C-alpha positions in Angstrom: 29.1 -24.1 281.7 25.7 -23.6 283.3 27.3 -21.7 286.2 29.3 -19.5 283.8 26.2 -18.9 281.6 24.3 -17.8 284.8 27.2 -15.5 285.8 27.3 -14.0 282.3 23.6 -13.4 282.2 23.7 -11.8 285.7 26.5 -9.4 284.5 24.6 -8.6 281.4 21.6 -7.7 283.4 23.7 -5.5 285.7 25.3 -3.8 282.6 21.9 -3.2 281.1 21.0 -1.5 284.4 23.9 0.9 284.0 26.6 -0.8 286.1 29.7 -0.2 284.1 31.8 -2.3 286.4 29.7 -5.3 285.4 30.7 -4.6 281.8 34.3 -4.8 282.9 33.8 -8.0 284.8 31.9 -9.5 281.9 34.8 -8.7 279.5 37.3 -10.4 281.9 35.0 -13.5 282.0 34.5 -13.8 278.2 37.7 -12.4 276.9 39.3 -15.8 276.3 36.3 -17.0 274.3 36.1 -13.8 272.3 39.8 -14.0 271.6 39.4 -17.6 270.4 36.6 -16.6 268.0 38.7 -13.7 266.7 41.8 -15.9 266.3 39.8 -18.4 264.2 38.6 -15.5 262.0 42.1 -14.2 261.6 43.3 -17.6 260.5 40.9 -17.2 257.6 42.5 -14.0 256.5 45.5 -13.6 254.4 48.9 -14.1 256.2 50.1 -10.5 255.9 46.9 -9.1 257.4 47.5 -5.8 259.3 44.8 -6.3 261.9 45.9 -8.4 264.9 43.6 -10.7 266.8 43.9 -8.8 270.1 43.1 -5.5 268.2 40.1 -7.2 266.7 38.8 -8.2 270.1 39.4 -4.8 271.6 37.8 -3.0 268.7 34.7 -5.2 268.9 34.6 -4.7 272.7 34.8 -0.9 272.3 32.0 -1.0 269.8 29.9 -3.1 272.2 30.6 -0.7 275.1 30.0 2.4 272.9 26.7 1.2 271.3 23.2 2.1 272.5 22.1 0.0 275.5 21.2 -3.5 274.5 18.4 -5.4 276.2 20.7 -8.4 276.8 18.8 -11.7 277.2 21.6 -14.2 278.0 25.0 -15.6 277.1 24.0 -16.7 273.6 22.5 -13.3 272.8 25.7 -11.6 274.0 27.9 -13.8 271.7 25.5 -13.2 268.8 25.9 -9.5 269.1 29.7 -9.9 269.7 29.9 -12.0 266.5 28.1 -9.2 264.6 30.6 -6.6 265.9 33.6 -8.8 265.0 32.2 -9.1 261.5 31.7 -5.3 261.3 35.3 -4.7 262.4 36.7 -7.1 259.8 34.5 -5.6 257.1 35.4 -2.0 258.0 39.1 -2.9 258.0 38.8 -4.6 254.6 37.0 -1.5 253.2 39.8 0.7 254.5 42.4 -1.5 252.9 40.5 -1.6 249.6 40.1 2.1 249.7 43.8 2.6 250.3 44.6 0.4 247.3 41.8 2.0 245.2 41.1 -1.4 243.9 37.8 -3.2 243.5 36.1 -5.8 241.5 34.3 -9.1 242.0 36.1 -11.9 243.8 34.8 -15.4 244.1 34.6 -16.9 247.5 33.9 -20.4 248.7 31.9 -20.6 251.9 33.3 -23.5 253.9 32.0 -25.0 257.1 32.1 -22.6 260.0 35.4 -24.0 261.3 37.5 -24.2 258.1 39.0 -22.4 255.2 41.5 -19.6 254.6 40.7 -16.3 253.0 43.5 -14.8 250.9 42.1 -11.4 250.1 40.1 -8.7 252.0 38.0 -8.4 248.9 36.6 -11.8 249.5 35.3 -10.7 252.9 33.7 -7.7 251.3 32.1 -9.8 248.7 30.7 -12.1 251.4 29.5 -9.1 253.4 27.7 -7.6 250.4 26.1 -11.0 249.6 25.0 -11.4 253.3 23.4 -8.0 253.1 21.4 -9.1 250.1 20.5 -12.4 251.8 19.3 -10.5 254.8 16.8 -8.7 252.7 15.6 -12.0 251.3 15.8 -14.1 254.5 16.9 -12.3 257.7 17.0 -15.4 259.9 19.2 -17.4 257.4 21.6 -14.5 257.2 21.8 -14.4 261.0 22.5 -18.1 261.0 25.5 -17.5 258.7 26.7 -14.6 260.8 26.5 -16.6 264.1 28.0 -19.8 262.8 30.6 -18.4 260.3 31.7 -15.2 261.9 30.7 -15.8 265.5 31.8 -19.4 265.7 28.7 -20.4 267.7 27.8 -24.0 267.8 24.6 -25.2 266.3 23.1 -25.4 269.8 24.2 -21.9 270.8 23.1 -20.4 267.5 19.7 -22.0 267.7 19.3 -20.8 271.2 20.3 -17.3 270.3 17.7 -17.2 267.5 15.1 -19.1 269.5 14.7 -21.8 266.8 15.1 -25.6 266.7 18.4 -27.1 265.6 16.5 -28.7 262.6 15.4 -25.2 261.6 18.9 -23.9 262.0 20.3 -26.6 259.8 17.8 -25.9 257.1 18.6 -22.2 257.2 22.3 -23.0 257.2 22.0 -25.2 254.1 19.8 -22.7 252.3 22.0 -19.7 253.1 25.3 -21.5 252.1 23.7 -22.6 248.8 22.3 -19.2 248.1 25.6 -17.4 249.0 27.5 -19.8 246.8 25.3 -19.0 243.9 25.7 -15.3 244.5 29.5 -15.5 244.8 29.8 -17.7 241.7 31.3 -20.7 243.4 
């Protein structure tokens, strides 16, 4: 793990320096882990979801490659940004589906532990995204904790490292954010 983390950090530094081949090598190295994160997210979605896991990973990767240069710090920072992109792809997809249906309305959502639960409707994801945006205005770090743990699948240790906080602080933020979101979503 330490050697892989060092390799990832080295590739991130090369990519930041403009080496596009390093970005390709990085993707080969992290593809399996990104695919696993995306697969877990897709299991939370409804069964007839039109977005496939591989397409989710590829779209997130394209967004990472097409974004403004990032001052990558390390492996944890990369996966934090990748988690954010996965969330954005899912939310954008849900918005397109809702737009096509011309539906809307409030949907209640239970926020489970980072590794459980099944989402039945795209609207639930949108409701969660809207609530996370409000939480971000209230407590940006707590919102980031939810994003890293829930959407990114990062462990407590990796999420704490990505945010440069202690695990105890991360746990307090996680508990606060989950409670606040539950109140906002009416669950």
